[in-house]
N, C-alpha and C positions, 0 to 999 in steps of 0.2 A: 572571650572565645580562643580554644585550642588552635595555635598555629602549627602549623608541620614545619620543622627544621631538621639541616642537614643532621642526621647520625639518628634520626628517630627510626623506628622500626616501620617495614612495609605494613604490617596491622595495626601498629600505633597512626601512620597515616592514613588510613582506610577509617578507619573509624573517626578521626580528627576532622575527616573531609563530610564524613557523613553526617557527623554533628552540626558542621558548618553548614552544612545544604540544608538539613532540616530547618535549623534557625532562621533559614531565609525563605522558609515554607515551601520547598520545593519537595514535590510528590517524589515518591519512594526513594529517599536518600541513601537507604544502604544499598540498594541496586547501584546506583548510580552511580556512587564512591567507589564500589568496588568494578564495574564496568573502567570508570576512566582511569583510575589507579592501573589497571589489568593494560589497560590502551596506553599509557604512558611507559611503561615499564614494558610493554611486549611480553605480558606473562596473561594465561589462561586462570581459570578460576583454580585449578593443580595449584598452578604455579603460586599465583598468591598464598595458597593455603601452605603450601612447603617451604616457602621463603619468608615466609610471614613474619621469622626474628631476624632479617636481613636489614641490618642500617642502611639506609639511604644516602646518595651523594647528593653534594649540594645542586649538580645538575640535575638530579633526579626530579628534588624539590621542586626545581625551576619546572619542570616538565610539567608534571601534577601542578602547580601552582596556575600555570597559563592556562589550563583545561577546566580549572574550576573555575577560573573567571570568567569563563566563555558559559561555563553552565549556569552561572550566576546571573549570568546577563540574559538569559532566555533562552539561549542556544539549544537545543533539544539533543541528547545524547546519542541519539541515531545519526545527528549531521556531525556531531562533533567527532565519531567512530568512523562516517563514511557507511554505514553498513546498518543492515535492519534483517532480522528475522520474522519469515513473512510464509505460515503453512509449514514450517519448520524448515523453509529452505532459506540459505543465507543472498541476502542482496544487495549488491552495493548501488549507493544512491551517489546520484550530482545536484546540483542546484537548479534543474531543469524537472526533479521528479519530486514527487510527493512522499514523504514518509507511508509508507505501507500502515495500515493501523488494523488490529484486530476486527473491527465492526466489518472491514469489507471483505473478510472471510468469507461472511456468510453467504456471498455471491458463488463464491467456490461451494459451498456448502450445497447451495440451492440447486448449482447446476449439477453435480454431481449425483445428487436425491433425482433429480427429472431422468438425466441419462441410465439410471440404475433400475427408475420404475420401468422402461423402454427396453431394457436389455442393451442397452447400447454401448456399456463401459467400455468392451474391446473393438468396437466396430471402428473401419477407417473415419474418422470424424473431419470434417474442418470447421476451424475454430478461429472466431475473430474478436479483438480486443480491442476495441476503441477507444483511444486516448489510452495508452499503454502504460505511461511511464515509465514505472521502471521494469516493467514487464510481469509485476508481481501476479495476478490474477491469471494471468496466461501460464504463463511458467510453473502456477501451482497447479492449474489444470493439466499441464501435458505430464507432470511428474505423475499424474492418477490416471493418465489415460495413453496407455503405450504405443495405441496405433492412430493417434492423432495428429493433427499437423494444424498450427497456428500460426494466422499472421495477427500482428501486431502492430497499430497505427499511432502516428502521433502528430501534431503539427510541429513540433519541437525537435529539431536534429538532434542536438544535444542527448533528448532524453531518449531517442531510437538509439545513439551510440551506448547509453548504458545499459538499456534493454538487452541489445544483442552481447554485450558482454557478459552479462548475467545467465544467457542464456548458453552462453559458451562456456563459461565456469562451471555450471551445471549438467554439460553434455548434453544439452538439447539443441545446441544450434542448427544441426541437420534438419530437426521437426519445426522450425520456424522461420518466416520470414518477415521482416519489418519494413514499412511504406509510410511516407514524409507526404500526410495530407490529412485535412481538417475530418475526422470522424470514418466514414467511411465512405467518402466521395471518388477515391482511386481504387477501389475494390469492385469487382465483378462477380456475380452470383454462380453456384449457391454455397450456401455455409449452412450448416447442419446447428451453430450455437455461436450466439454474438453476445459478449459481455462487456460491461463499460463502468468505471467509475466515475463519470465524468463531475467538472466544476456544479457544484448546488448550492453551493452560499449565496444569499441574497446581497448584491452589492452591499448597501446597505448595512449589511450584520459584519461586514467584513472586520471594519475597527475593532468590533467586540469579541473579536476570537481571541484565544489565549494568546500572547507573543510570541510562544513555541510554533504556532500556527502561521499568524499573519504576518510575522518578520522573518521567518524564513523558508514558508513552503512557496512555491511557485505563484506569483496572484493568479496565472489565467487559470491555473489549475483548481485554482477555489473561488473566483467569479461566476457565478450562472444567471447575471443579470436582475433583473428587476425583482423580478418573484423568484428566482434560484433556478428557474424551468427552461432557460434558453437551450441550453444542452440537449435535453429531450425534445424539444420540438423539430432540431435539426436531427438528431439521430433515430429516434426512433422510427420515423419513416423509410429511412435508408436501409435500418435492419429489416423493416419487414419486405420489404424489398427485394433484398439480400438472400431471406432465408430460404431456406428447402422447404415445401409443405410440412407440417410438425415440426419443423425448428423452433427454438426458442430464443428469446433475448431479454437478457437477464441483467438490472443495473442495480447499482446503490443509489440509493434517494436521501434526502435527508429527514430529520425527525416527524417532521409535519406534511411530507411532500408524495406518499404512497398512493394516496385516492387522486392525486391531479395528474400522476404518471401513470397509473390504472387508464384515465381517463384518454391519456395521450396515446397508451396502447390500443385503445378498442377503436377512437378517431382513426389510426393506421392500418384497421382490419383485424387485427390481435386478438385474440382470446385472454382472458385473463379470470380464472376461481379462486379459491379460498385457500386451497392448497397452495398457489403458486405465488407466496411472499413467506419469507424469514425474517426473523427477528432476532435483533442482538442482545446482549446478553441483559440489558435493560427493560427486554420488552417491546421494543420499539421497530417496528415493522423499518428493516435497512434494504432487502435486495426483494426484489420484485421481478416476476416474471410474465411474460406476452408469450403467447403462441402461436402460431401459423396454422392457419387451418388447413386439413388435409383436404385435397379436392375430392 
């Protein structure tokens, strides 16, 4: 296996690291190598290309190798970088927040589709994101809804600090508030839209998750209890109480949970139809919506 040595060029180091990651079975080795080399050298893509022929110092090689060792041990690139893009927004991460994933964008898509159908995209909306983590869903929605105000809740104060920092960095801090509580227990009605990506992994399934998830995402953001539905049993009745008539709650669900979550919504007095679900790229129902009946 090609090792990176002092005097190697940036381009050669990137290619050698990609080969090393590929040999270890790491997904997307080319992308990971570019991101890790760029992070070690504080270079963006343009810098990596334009400085590709520059030789590396011994200290720079050591920095790249240290990052490579972390990735080879299963640490996600986003954790190493301390940031992840979601809905086109750069978000800082912390040990108390999940790494935002593309599947979660289905919640944003379904919410915007619902609001657009009701002509509400430019209205003064009140939104809550229960278990906000890094603030990903809430901040994505606020970036698309210029008149909306959002409240993010989380049981983790460090997570709320991360979300608040992301809101500030994106210029959205004047339209956000963050509250420490379990789901919606500290909130008062009314809300037009409530969203959540709660923990939904069955407790017994966590040990089978990829090492990037089970060893690096916060456990309580993964563990959904024995059947994976504990969080929905708590937050769906809370959301039903908080919503305006005609308001919506939209949650992310696991690959086989949509029917159970729909039933919980109906038991809470919410309505659901075939248009109130959005699938991920694999065709799996991923975002589920319940509507509060109009009086």
